N, C-alpha and C positions, 0 to 999 in steps of 0.2 A: 421451425416452432412455430415462427409469425402465419404459415401458408397453411399450416394444420390445421391451427386458434379459428385463420380465417374461413377454411373449407369445414371445419364445422358449426360454424355461427350462416352457412350459407343452407345449406341442409337441416338447420331445426325447423323442426313443424311447430308455424305460427300457432298458438292456441286457439282456444278459442271458448266465447265464454257470451253464456245466455243471461241477462236481464228481463227480467219480467216487469211489466208495467215502465215500461221504457221509452214512449214516447210525449213525457214532461214530465219535471217536477224532480224528485231526487233519483228516479231511473235513470232517469234521464241521463243526465249530470254521470252517475255511475255510471251509466254506457263511453259518455264521453270519455269519460278516465281511464280505464278499460281502454280505450280505444288507442288512446294516448300513453300509455303502458306498452303497446304493439298486443295489445289480444283483436284478434276476428272478433265484430262481438253482435252479435243477434238481438235484436233492439225486440222483442216480444208486447206483445199488441193487440188490443180488442177492436178495436175501431181504428180502421181501415187509412182513414182520412191523416190523421194524428199519425198514424205511424208509422208513411209517406214520408211525409213533412219533416219524424225526428231525424228518418235513415238521409234524408235531401240535406238536413241543414249538418246532417255530420261530414257525412263526405265533401261537401262543400269546400270543407275545413281539412281536406282528407283524409281521413281516415276510415279503415275498414268497416264497415261494417255494414248491416245484409237487414231486412224485416222478417221476422218471423210470425204469423196467424197466430194470437192465442189468447186463448179466453180458460182460465183457469178453473170455472167452476164448469167448464164442459168437457168429460169425456174425452169426445171423438175431436176436436181442437185439441186438448194438448198431447194425446195420440198420434195425429196429424204434424205439429210440431216437434215430437222427439223424432220422426220417421223423416221430414224439413234436415232436422240435423246431424243423423246419423247417415244420412246418403249426399251430407255437405264434407262429411269428416270427422264427425264426433262433435264432444263438448267435453271439455277440462277444466269449468267454472260455471256453478249456476249461481244466482241471486235471486231470491222471491224479496221480490220489490214490492208487486202488485198487493192493494191493498183500499177496501174503504172504510168510510167511517159508518156508512149509514145512518147518516143525517140526526137528525131529534124527532122527539125527547129523547134524551140517552139513557136519565132517572131511571134504574131498576125499577125502581116504582111506576114507574110509564112507560119504560121502553113494551116495546109489543115483545113474542113470537116471532113474527113472521120476519121484523128486523135482525131482532138476532140471530137466526139462524141465517141469515141475508150473510152476515156482517163474516157468519163464522166459516160459512161457503167458501168463501173469497180467502178471510187471511189466516183460515185455517186447514181447511180440507182442502182447499186448491192449492196451499203448498205444498200436503203429504201427495194429488194428484200431477204433478208437475216434477214433484223430487223425484216419487220412484216408478216415474214414465223416462223421466235422467240416467238413475241409479246404471243402468245397460250399460253407457255409457261413461259412467263416470268411473266407474270399477276397469274397464280398460282404458285411460289416461296418465298419464303418468306423474302427474302432480297434482291431485283433484279437489277441488274445497268449492263446499258448499255455502253460501250462505244470509242468513236470513236479517232481512227488512224488520226490527220490530222496534221496544222502543222502550224509554224510560219509567211511560207509565202502566207498561206492566208489569212491570218490578214489583212484590206484594211485598219486600222488606221497605222502602220507600214508602207507598201507599201507607203499608197501615202504623208507619213512623210519622205521626203528626203531626209536627214538626217543621215534617221531611216533604209531605204530600205534595206528593207532583201530580197535575192535570185537573181535569174539571173534575166531579164525579159520571159515570159512565160506566152505562151496562150493558153494552155490546161489543165498541171500543173495545176500551181498556184493557176486557176481558180475555179476549181473541188472543191478544198479543202477550198474556202471561202465560195464555196456551199455547203459543207459539217461543216462546223461553222455553218452556216445557219439554214441550215437544225437540227443539236443536237440543237437550237433555241427550232425551231418548235415543234417537236420531244417531248424535255422539259415542254411544255404546254400542249404540247393535253396529256401527257400522267402523266402530274401535278397531279392529285387527287389518280394516283395509287398504290405511292412507291415506283415504277420505278424509280432510278436518273438513267439521263443522262446527257453526261459531253463529254465534246473534251480534246484533252492532246494534246499539239509538243516535241516529243522525242528532239529537238535539232539535230546541224549536226551532223547525223552518220551516222559509212564510212559505206555501203550497194551498192549492188549491183544497184540500184535506180541511184547515185553521184561517179556512176563507183572508190566507197570506196574510197572517200574523205575527205569525214567526219574526221572533230576530234573527235568525242565522239565516245563511245563501242557500241555496239548492248545492250550490259546489260548497261551500263548505258543509254541511251533511250528508257526502258520500262519502267527503277524505275516509272518514273511518271501517266502511263497506270495501275500498280502495287495498288499506293496508287486509282486510281480512282474504279476501280476495288472492292474496300474493305472500298470503305465510310462507315462510320454510316446509321442508319435508320436516315433517318432525316437531312442529311448530306446537302449539295450541291447540285442542280440542274441545267445545265441551263449555267456550266459555262464551260471556255475555261482558260486551267493552263500551265503551264509547269513548270522544278525545282524550280525555282524563287519564282511559286505563279504563281496572276492570268495575263493573259493576253489581249489585245485588239481585237477585237473582226475584 
C-alpha cells in the first residue's frame, strides 16, 4: 500500500500556474505562495528587468519558477506567452493580477476618455485576452482554475451603501473592478460544464505601488485569498467574489 502510494506521488504531474503582473507586490506574493505550495509558476510581466529579478529572488528561495514575457494589452505578446506555456507542458491555474490605476484625476467629472480606455484595456480587456488565449490549455487540465484579482472598490453594493462606501471616488480604476466582477460571473456561467472554476477575490487594502504604499496590509497577506481560490477542490464554488472574511457582495 505504501509502495503504490509512493509511486503515484512520484509520477504525479506538477501543476503549472501563470500569474500576470507577478514581478512585484501582490502578484509576486501570489507567485511565491503558489510555488511554495508545489506549483511550477510562470512569472508573467512585461518589464524584462523586474521579471528577471523576481524570478531570481524566487529561485534563490528554491522555488520552481520561470519568466514569461507578457504584456496583457498586446495580442502578439499574449499569444507568444500562451505558446511558451503550451510548449512547456500546459497550464492548470491562471491568476489575472495585472492592473493599473490610470493615475489622477480619478473623479468621473475630471477623468479623460483616453485615461479610462487605458485602464479598461489593461484591467478588463487584458483579462479577456489572456484568459481566452489560455483556455485551450485550461480545458485540458485536470483541475483548472481561473482567479481574478478584483477589489471591494468595485462592489456596487458596498459603493452604494453610503455608510459602507469603500475607496475614493473613481471614474477609471474602481469601475474596471466592477466590470471584472461582472466578467467573472459571465465566465463562470460560460464554463460551468467544463470543470473550470472561475472566481474573484479582494486582497484588502494592501501597501503597493498602486496606492503609494499607504495600505495597511502586506502583499503576502493580500495574496492569501488568491491562494485559496487557486487551490479550491473539484466541485468547489465558481462565480463567487470573496476576501479573507468570506463572500462579498457584487
